[in-house]
DRENPAKE-950804 format. One line per 10 residues: number of its first residue (from 1); their letters; for each residue x, y, z of C-alpha. Coordinates in Angstrom, 1 decimal. Layout:
<nodes>
NUM = a = X:Y:Z | ...;
</nodes>
This chain:
<nodes>
1 = mnsghrysns = -35.6:18.1:15.4 | -33.3:15.9:13.3 | -31.6:13.4:15.7 | -28.7:13.1:13.2 | -27.8:16.8:13.8 | -28.7:17.7:17.4 | -28.7:15.8:20.7 | -30.1:17.0:24.0 | -30.2:15.9:27.6 | -33.8:15.3:28.4;
11 = askgprrevd = -33.0:14.8:32.1 | -31.4:18.2:32.5 | -33.3:21.0:34.1 | -34.1:24.2:32.2 | -33.9:24.7:28.5 | -32.5:21.8:26.4 | -28.8:22.3:25.7 | -27.2:20.9:22.5 | -24.1:18.8:22.9 | -21.0:18.9:20.7;
21 = pagqwvrdpa = -19.6:15.3:20.8 | -16.1:16.5:20.3 | -16.3:18.3:23.6 | -17.3:15.1:25.5 | -13.8:13.7:25.2 | -10.9:14.6:27.4 | -7.4:13.3:27.6 | -6.6:11.2:30.7 | -3.2:12.5:32.0 | -2.5:9.1:33.7;
31 = tgefrldper = -2.9:6.9:30.6 | -2.5:9.4:27.7 | -5.8:8.0:26.2 | -9.0:9.9:25.5 | -12.2:9.0:27.3 | -15.7:10.3:27.7 | -16.0:12.9:30.5 | -19.1:12.1:32.6 | -19.6:15.8:33.3 | -19.4:16.6:29.6;
41 = rtaavprprt = -21.4:13.7:28.4 | -24.8:15.3:28.9 | -26.3:13.2:26.1 | -25.6:10.0:24.3 | -24.3:10.2:20.7 | -26.4:7.7:18.7 | -25.2:6.5:15.3 | -27.0:8.3:12.5 | -29.7:6.2:10.9 | -29.8:5.6:7.2;
51 = gesadppsgt = -30.7:8.8:5.4 | -29.6:11.0:8.2 | -26.6:13.3:8.1 | -23.4:12.3:9.8 | -22.6:15.9:10.6 | -21.4:16.6:14.2 | -24.0:18.1:16.4 | -24.1:21.9:16.5 | -24.8:24.3:19.4 | -27.7:26.5:20.2;
61 = pndaapggra = -27.7:30.1:18.9 | -26.6:31.4:22.3 | -23.9:28.8:22.8 | -22.6:29.4:19.3 | -21.9:33.1:19.9 | -18.2:34.1:19.9 | -16.7:33.0:23.2 | -19.8:31.0:24.1 | -19.8:27.5:25.6 | -20.2:25.7:22.3;
71 = arrrshgsrw = -17.4:27.7:20.7 | -15.1:26.9:23.6 | -16.0:23.2:23.3 | -15.4:23.2:19.5 | -12.0:24.8:20.1 | -11.1:22.2:22.7 | -12.4:19.4:20.4 | -10.5:20.7:17.4 | -7.2:20.7:19.2 | -7.3:17.1:20.3;
81 = vlkwtagagt = -8.9:15.9:17.0 | -5.9:17.5:15.2 | -3.6:15.4:17.3 | -5.3:12.2:16.4 | -6.0:13.0:12.8 | -2.6:14.5:11.8 | -1.8:11.3:10.0 | -5.2:10.7:8.5 | -4.6:12.8:5.4 | -1.4:10.9:4.5;
91 = lalvvgcgga = -3.1:7.5:4.5 | -6.7:8.2:3.9 | -6.8:7.9:0.2 | -3.3:6.5:-0.4 | -5.4:3.4:-0.9 | -6.8:4.6:-4.2 | -10.2:4.4:-2.6 | -10.0:5.7:1.0 | -9.3:5.2:4.6 | -8.9:7.6:7.7;
101 = fyayryfnrn = -8.4:7.1:11.4 | -9.8:9.3:14.1 | -9.9:9.3:17.9 | -13.6:9.1:18.3 | -14.5:5.7:19.7 | -17.8:6.3:18.1 | -16.3:5.3:14.8 | -14.7:2.1:16.1 | -17.8:0.1:15.3 | -17.8:1.3:11.6;
111 = isavdvnlgn = -14.6:-0.7:10.9 | -14.7:-4.2:9.7 | -11.9:-6.7:10.2 | -10.8:-10.0:8.6 | -8.7:-12.8:10.1 | -6.2:-13.8:7.4 | -4.3:-17.0:7.2 | -0.8:-16.5:5.8 | 0.3:-20.0:6.2 | 3.8:-21.1:7.2;
121 = eadrpaavtd = 5.9:-18.2:8.5 | 9.0:-19.6:7.1 | 7.6:-19.3:3.6 | 7.1:-15.5:3.9 | 9.7:-12.8:3.1 | 11.8:-11.8:6.0 | 11.2:-8.5:7.8 | 14.7:-6.9:7.7 | 14.0:-3.3:8.7 | 11.4:-1.3:10.7;
131 = alnilvigtd = 9.9:0.0:7.5 | 6.2:-0.4:7.1 | 4.4:-2.1:4.2 | 0.6:-1.8:3.9 | -1.3:-3.5:1.1 | -4.2:-1.4:0.0 | -6.9:-3.2:-2.0 | -9.7:-1.4:-3.8 | -12.3:-3.8:-4.8 | -14.9:-3.6:-7.7;
141 = sreglgreyg = -17.6:-4.9:-5.4 | -21.0:-3.3:-6.1 | -22.4:-4.3:-2.7 | -24.6:-1.6:-1.3 | -24.3:0.7:-4.3 | -27.3:2.4:-5.9 | -26.1:1.8:-9.5 | -24.1:-0.9:-11.3 | -20.4:-0.9:-10.9 | -17.9:-3.8:-11.2;
151 = degsaghadt = -19.0:-7.4:-11.4 | -22.6:-8.1:-10.6 | -23.1:-10.9:-8.1 | -19.3:-10.9:-7.2 | -17.7:-10.3:-3.9 | -15.3:-8.0:-5.7 | -11.9:-8.6:-7.3 | -8.6:-6.8:-6.6 | -9.5:-3.9:-9.0 | -7.0:-1.3:-7.7;
161 = tllfhvakdr = -4.1:-2.5:-5.6 | -1.3:-0.5:-4.1 | 1.7:-1.5:-1.9 | 2.3:1.5:0.4 | 5.9:1.5:1.7 | 6.9:3.9:4.5 | 10.6:4.2:5.1 | 12.1:3.1:8.4 | 13.0:6.7:9.3 | 9.6:7.9:8.1;
171 = snatvisipr = 11.2:10.5:5.8 | 9.6:9.2:2.6 | 7.1:6.8:1.2 | 6.6:4.9:-2.1 | 3.3:3.7:-3.4 | 3.5:0.9:-6.0 | 0.5:0.3:-8.2 | 0.0:-3.3:-9.3 | -2.1:-3.6:-12.5 | -5.1:-5.8:-12.3;
181 = dlmvqipdcq = -4.3:-7.4:-15.7 | -0.8:-8.5:-14.6 | -0.3:-12.3:-15.1 | 1.0:-13.8:-11.8 | 1.2:-16.9:-9.8 | -1.4:-17.1:-7.1 | -0.3:-19.4:-4.3 | -2.5:-21.8:-2.3 | -4.3:-20.0:0.4 | -6.9:-20.7:3.1;
191 = tgttkipges = -10.1:-18.8:4.0 | -11.4:-20.0:7.3 | -11.3:-23.8:7.1 | -11.5:-23.8:3.3 | -8.3:-24.5:1.4 | -8.2:-22.8:-2.0 | -5.8:-24.2:-4.6 | -3.5:-21.7:-6.3 | -3.0:-21.0:-10.0 | 0.3:-21.0:-11.9;
201 = rtmfnaslgq = -0.6:-18.2:-14.3 | -3.6:-16.0:-14.1 | -4.7:-12.3:-13.8 | -3.7:-10.6:-10.5 | -7.3:-9.4:-9.8 | -8.3:-13.0:-9.5 | -6.4:-13.2:-6.2 | -9.5:-11.7:-4.5 | -13.1:-12.9:-4.9 | -12.4:-15.6:-7.4;
211 = agrdpgctwk = -12.9:-19.1:-6.0 | -13.8:-17.6:-2.6 | -10.4:-15.9:-2.1 | -10.2:-13.3:0.7 | -7.7:-10.4:1.2 | -5.3:-12.9:2.8 | -4.9:-14.6:-0.6 | -4.1:-11.3:-2.3 | -1.6:-10.6:0.6 | 0.1:-13.9:-0.1;
221 = tvekltnirv = 0.1:-13.2:-3.9 | 1.8:-9.8:-3.4 | 4.5:-11.3:-1.1 | 5.1:-14.1:-3.7 | 5.3:-11.5:-6.5 | 7.5:-8.9:-4.9 | 9.4:-10.8:-2.1 | 8.5:-7.9:0.1 | 7.0:-8.6:3.5 | 3.5:-7.1:4.0;
231 = dhfmmvnfea = 2.6:-5.9:7.5 | -1.1:-5.1:7.2 | -3.9:-4.8:4.6 | -6.7:-2.3:4.1 | -9.6:-2.9:1.7 | -12.2:-0.4:0.4 | -14.8:-0.4:-2.3 | -16.1:2.1:-4.9 | -18.3:3.9:-2.4 | -15.3:5.2:-0.5;
241 = vktlstavdg = -14.2:7.4:-3.5 | -17.7:9.0:-3.6 | -18.1:9.6:0.1 | -14.6:10.7:0.9 | -14.4:13.2:-2.0 | -17.7:14.6:-0.9 | -16.7:14.8:2.7 | -13.8:17.2:1.9 | -15.9:19.3:-0.5 | -14.3:17.9:-3.6;
251 = vevcaakdid = -10.8:17.0:-5.0 | -9.0:19.0:-7.7 | -8.0:17.1:-10.8 | -6.7:18.1:-14.2 | -7.5:16.9:-17.8 | -5.0:17.6:-20.6 | -7.8:17.2:-23.1 | -11.6:16.9:-23.3 | -12.7:13.5:-22.0 | -15.9:11.7:-23.0;
261 = dpgshlkmsk = -15.8:8.1:-21.7 | -19.1:6.1:-22.1 | -17.6:3.3:-20.0 | -17.1:5.4:-16.8 | -19.7:8.1:-17.8 | -17.1:10.8:-17.4 | -17.6:14.0:-19.4 | -14.9:16.5:-18.6 | -13.6:19.5:-20.5 | -9.9:20.3:-20.8;
271 = grhtvqgeea = -8.5:22.0:-17.7 | -8.8:21.9:-13.9 | -11.9:20.7:-12.1 | -13.1:19.9:-8.6 | -14.8:16.6:-8.5 | -16.8:14.7:-5.8 | -19.3:11.9:-5.5 | -20.2:10.2:-8.8 | -17.9:12.4:-10.9 | -14.9:11.6:-8.7;
281 = lafvrtrhsv = -15.6:7.9:-9.1 | -16.0:8.3:-12.8 | -12.6:10.1:-12.9 | -10.7:7.3:-11.2 | -12.4:4.6:-13.3 | -12.0:6.2:-16.7 | -9.6:4.7:-19.2 | -11.3:4.4:-22.6 | -10.9:8.1:-23.6 | -7.4:8.8:-22.3;
291 = glggdltrip = -3.9:7.4:-23.1 | -4.0:4.0:-24.8 | -7.3:3.0:-23.2 | -6.2:0.2:-20.9 | -5.6:-0.4:-17.2 | -2.2:1.2:-17.4 | -3.9:4.4:-18.6 | -6.2:4.5:-15.6 | -3.4:4.1:-13.0 | -1.8:7.6:-13.4;
301 = lqqqfigsmi = -5.3:9.1:-13.1 | -5.8:7.3:-9.8 | -2.3:8.5:-8.7 | -3.2:12.1:-9.5 | -6.5:11.8:-7.7 | -4.9:10.2:-4.6 | -2.1:12.8:-4.4 | -4.7:15.6:-4.7 | -6.9:14.0:-2.0 | -3.9:13.7:0.4;
311 = rrmkssdtlt = -3.1:17.4:-0.1 | -6.8:18.2:0.4 | -7.0:16.2:3.6 | -3.9:17.7:5.0 | -5.0:21.3:4.2 | -5.7:23.6:7.1 | -9.4:24.2:6.2 | -10.0:20.4:6.5 | -8.0:19.7:9.6 | -9.4:22.7:11.5;
321 = sptklwrlad = -13.1:22.0:10.7 | -14.8:19.6:13.1 | -17.7:19.2:10.6 | -15.4:18.1:7.8 | -13.4:15.9:10.1 | -16.6:14.2:11.4 | -17.9:13.6:7.9 | -14.6:12.3:6.6 | -14.1:10.0:9.6 | -17.6:8.6:9.3;
331 = aatraltvds = -17.3:8.0:5.5 | -13.9:6.5:5.7 | -14.4:4.1:8.6 | -17.7:2.8:7.1 | -15.8:1.9:3.9 | -12.8:0.4:5.5 | -11.9:-3.3:6.1 | -8.6:-4.2:7.8 | -6.7:-7.2:9.1 | -7.7:-8.1:12.6;
341 = qikgidklkn = -4.3:-7.1:14.0 | -5.0:-3.4:13.5 | -8.7:-3.5:14.2 | -9.6:-0.8:16.7 | -9.3:3.0:16.9 | -6.3:3.0:19.3 | -4.1:0.9:16.9 | -5.3:2.8:13.9 | -4.7:6.1:15.6 | -1.0:5.2:16.3;
351 = laldlsrvdt = -0.6:4.0:12.7 | -2.0:7.3:11.4 | 0.2:9.4:13.6 | 3.2:7.4:12.4 | 2.3:7.9:8.8 | 1.7:11.6:9.3 | 5.4:12.2:9.6 | 5.9:11.7:5.8 | 5.8:15.0:3.9 | 3.7:14.9:0.8;
361 = rnitfttvpv = 6.7:16.0:-1.3 | 8.4:12.8:-0.4 | 5.6:10.5:-1.3 | 6.2:8.9:-4.7 | 3.7:7.0:-6.7 | 4.9:4.5:-9.3 | 3.7:1.5:-11.3 | 5.3:-1.9:-11.5 | 7.3:-2.1:-14.7 | 5.4:-4.3:-17.2;
371 = addprndgrl = 5.2:-5.3:-20.8 | 2.5:-6.7:-23.0 | 2.0:-10.5:-22.5 | 2.9:-12.2:-25.8 | 0.7:-15.2:-24.8 | -2.5:-13.3:-23.9 | -3.8:-10.2:-25.7 | -4.6:-7.4:-23.3 | -2.6:-8.9:-20.4 | 0.7:-7.9:-18.9;
381 = iltpdaarlf = 3.9:-9.5:-17.6 | 6.7:-8.2:-15.4 | 9.9:-6.8:-17.0 | 13.4:-7.3:-15.4 | 13.1:-3.7:-14.0 | 10.3:-4.9:-11.7 | 12.8:-7.1:-9.8 | 15.0:-4.1:-9.4 | 12.2:-1.9:-8.1 | 11.1:-4.7:-5.6;
391 = aliaadrslt = 14.6:-5.1:-4.4 | 14.9:-1.3:-3.8 | 11.7:-1.2:-1.8 | 12.6:-4.4:0.2 | 15.9:-2.7:1.1 | 14.1:0.5:2.2 | 15.6:2.7:-0.6 | 13.9:5.9:-1.4 | 12.6:7.0:-4.8 | 12.5:10.6:-3.8;
401 = attapstgps = 15.4:13.1:-3.3 | 15.4:13.0:0.5 | 17.5:11.7:3.3 | 17.5:8.0:2.8 | 17.8:5.4:5.5 | 21.1:3.9:6.3 | 22.7:1.9:3.5 | 24.6:-0.3:5.9 | 23.8:-4.0:6.6 | 20.2:-4.8:7.1;
411 = agaaasgvps = 18.8:-5.7:10.5 | 18.1:-9.2:9.2 | 21.6:-9.7:7.9 | 23.2:-8.4:11.1 | 21.1:-10.7:13.2 | 21.8:-13.8:11.1 | 25.5:-13.2:10.7 | 25.2:-13.5:6.9 | 27.5:-11.0:5.1 | 25.6:-8.1:3.6;
421 = appvdpaqvk = 25.6:-7.9:-0.2 | 27.7:-5.2:-1.8 | 25.9:-2.5:-3.9 | 25.4:-4.4:-7.1 | 22.5:-4.4:-9.6 | 21.7:-8.1:-9.8 | 19.7:-7.6:-13.0 | 23.0:-6.7:-14.8 | 24.8:-9.9:-13.7 | 24.8:-12.9:-16.1;
431 = vtvrngtgqp = 25.0:-16.1:-14.1 | 25.3:-19.8:-15.0 | 24.5:-22.3:-12.2 | 26.0:-25.8:-12.4 | 25.1:-28.7:-10.2 | 27.9:-30.5:-8.5 | 25.9:-31.7:-5.5 | 25.2:-35.1:-6.9 | 21.4:-34.5:-6.3 | 19.4:-33.9:-9.5;
441 = gragkaatsl = 17.6:-30.6:-10.1 | 19.6:-28.4:-7.7 | 20.9:-26.0:-10.4 | 17.5:-25.3:-11.7 | 16.1:-24.6:-8.3 | 19.0:-22.3:-7.4 | 18.6:-20.4:-10.7 | 15.0:-19.8:-9.9 | 15.8:-18.7:-6.4 | 18.4:-16.2:-7.8;
451 = qgkgftnaaa = 15.8:-14.8:-10.2 | 13.5:-14.1:-7.3 | 16.4:-12.2:-5.7 | 16.8:-10.0:-8.8 | 19.3:-12.0:-10.8 | 17.0:-12.1:-13.8 | 19.8:-13.3:-16.0 | 20.5:-16.5:-14.0 | 20.2:-19.8:-15.8 | 21.0:-23.4:-15.1;
461 = grdaetaats = 23.9:-24.9:-17.0 | 25.1:-28.5:-17.5 | 25.9:-30.5:-14.4 | 29.5:-30.3:-13.1 | 31.5:-33.0:-11.5 | 30.6:-33.7:-7.9 | 32.4:-31.2:-5.7 | 32.8:-31.0:-1.9 | 32.5:-27.2:-1.7 | 30.7:-24.6:-3.7;
471 = tvsyppgrad = 32.5:-21.9:-5.8 | 31.7:-18.8:-7.8 | 34.2:-18.1:-10.6 | 34.3:-14.7:-12.2 | 36.2:-12.7:-14.8 | 38.8:-10.1:-13.7 | 37.3:-6.8:-12.5 | 34.0:-8.3:-11.4 | 34.8:-9.3:-7.8 | 31.9:-7.1:-6.5;
481 = qaaalatalg = 29.4:-9.1:-8.6 | 30.8:-12.4:-7.5 | 30.6:-11.4:-3.8 | 27.0:-10.4:-4.3 | 26.2:-13.7:-6.0 | 27.9:-15.7:-3.3 | 25.9:-13.8:-0.6 | 22.6:-14.5:-2.5 | 23.5:-18.2:-2.6 | 24.3:-18.3:1.1;
491 = lpagaarens = 28.0:-19.0:0.4 | 31.0:-17.5:2.3 | 33.0:-14.7:0.7 | 35.9:-17.1:0.1 | 33.8:-19.0:-2.3 | 34.3:-16.3:-5.0 | 37.4:-16.9:-7.1 | 38.8:-14.9:-10.0 | 39.4:-16.9:-13.3 | 41.7:-15.1:-15.7;
501 = rygardplva = 40.6:-17.4:-18.6 | 37.1:-15.8:-18.5 | 36.5:-12.8:-20.8 | 34.6:-9.6:-20.0 | 31.4:-10.9:-21.7 | 31.5:-14.3:-19.9 | 28.9:-15.0:-17.2 | 29.8:-15.7:-13.6 | 29.7:-19.5:-13.0 | 28.4:-20.9:-9.7;
511 = vlgkdytgvg = 29.2:-24.5:-9.1 | 27.1:-25.9:-6.3 | 28.9:-28.4:-4.1 | 27.8:-30.8:-1.4 | 28.0:-28.0:1.1 | 25.3:-26.1:-0.7 | 22.2:-25.9:1.6 | 19.9:-23.9:-0.7 | 19.6:-21.1:1.9 | 20.6:-17.8:0.5;
521 = gpapvptevp = 21.3:-14.6:2.2 | 19.8:-11.1:1.6 | 19.5:-10.1:-2.0 | 21.9:-7.6:-3.4 | 20.5:-4.1:-3.4 | 20.4:-2.2:-6.7 | 22.4:1.0:-6.9 | 20.1:2.8:-9.3 | 16.4:3.3:-9.9 | 15.1:1.6:-13.1;
531 = kdlqrvqadd = 15.2:3.9:-16.1 | 11.9:5.4:-17.4 | 10.1:4.4:-14.3 | 6.6:5.9:-14.2 | 6.3:8.3:-11.3 | 3.9:10.9:-9.8 | 4.8:13.0:-6.7 | 2.0:13.5:-4.2 | 2.8:17.3:-4.1 | 2.7:17.7:-7.9;
541 = tevcak = -0.1:20.1:-8.7 | 0.7:20.3:-12.4 | 0.0:16.7:-13.4 | -2.9:16.2:-15.8 | -4.7:13.3:-17.3 | -3.5:12.9:-20.9;
</nodes>
């Protein structure tokens, strides 16, 4: 008898009885938690050995009959599994590579955790709402794989990275893809007791693996890049795509033309296909035979695959099948590494249930707006639209046509007493910053700070005469822009003053006085989504790889 399939109680009298592990768990009415019932636990549930199936145990022929004991146990098990796994489909492959959370404590030992060092709390973006931001990192590590993928001998770089934002009211979610070839600043970080120096300008994927950097370094890089506070991270490798797609009996994808990519080994005819295992991995890795052949070409394929996987996981035939749920949970938890704060089935279960509230039609995938890097062939840089997108997400604004969270003052603004910024698109505001503090370099630093808040057209001007108080001068009709700028600089509303001598094309002029502390308030929130923003909806069944 294969111990990976059937379990028996050798101490019981009479014929051996097979045990369904789902039926061993019952809900404790006093605590609300699930626990093993001693009366039901007639046999231990060992972890399948290498090469054995991870299928849930099945019943004997007599027990499996309609209305039999095993059938009743499976029905009971399915009901409580559904409660715990309702959110698994939403998150499981939102990572681009995998992840699912189930009630079985049996899977708790599958999950790996990493203690990350994020440095000084004051240097991190503020958490201004109850929205949830999860950094999902898909590595190109080839550890444990039976064939060559990624970088041989490497711990794995940040090959596929997504920032998964769930709205405060859980009505919608936005998943932002960060290209691996994006040129960014990687800040100093620390892995254990080892301090790793940052880099002023390098590829984003070097934030993991390179120089010994761990997921905490990628976490710090994303916060530096976006000014969005990240709550947790999840990391998976190539194997997750193969095992998860197989666990749900395949994921439907679409090709708008024939694909023959020698790099990913994908050969696919035009039309719809159901892929799993090696073919699924080849699909999400392909780039040379579609689009323009670069990393930006691969991202929409991954978004299509993830959206289809989410729909597949949330389908009734997956959620009502104990066998599929068992296989999916085992595959996902084995592939998952998380930060230590969410290590453990109980915490992950609560997170999954929270995420399950988001309808797939309100999950939007998008890519950070980028352009070709003029200094490095094949590399990318951010466009001004990126700052607008980051500001929208930081302010918990939806990219889908659904009920959006309150547009009133943020929790952080209310708590600090700083006036909330009016609805102005900072990228459209031209600003000249002049230094009247008497301390060298303040204007340049203020301009840089403003750029990080979305004022991409802010620049330092010539020094002004020393002034006791700071002012913001603006042309007639642009009081809203001036108020937003004053808020971003941490100045009171009275600092903004209209100047009739300024024309419509003149910039706003901020003169920093001795009262300037360098502490700005919340960034103004854009009123519109950037034009031509690449998007894929999770419920879109018509999207095809071009």
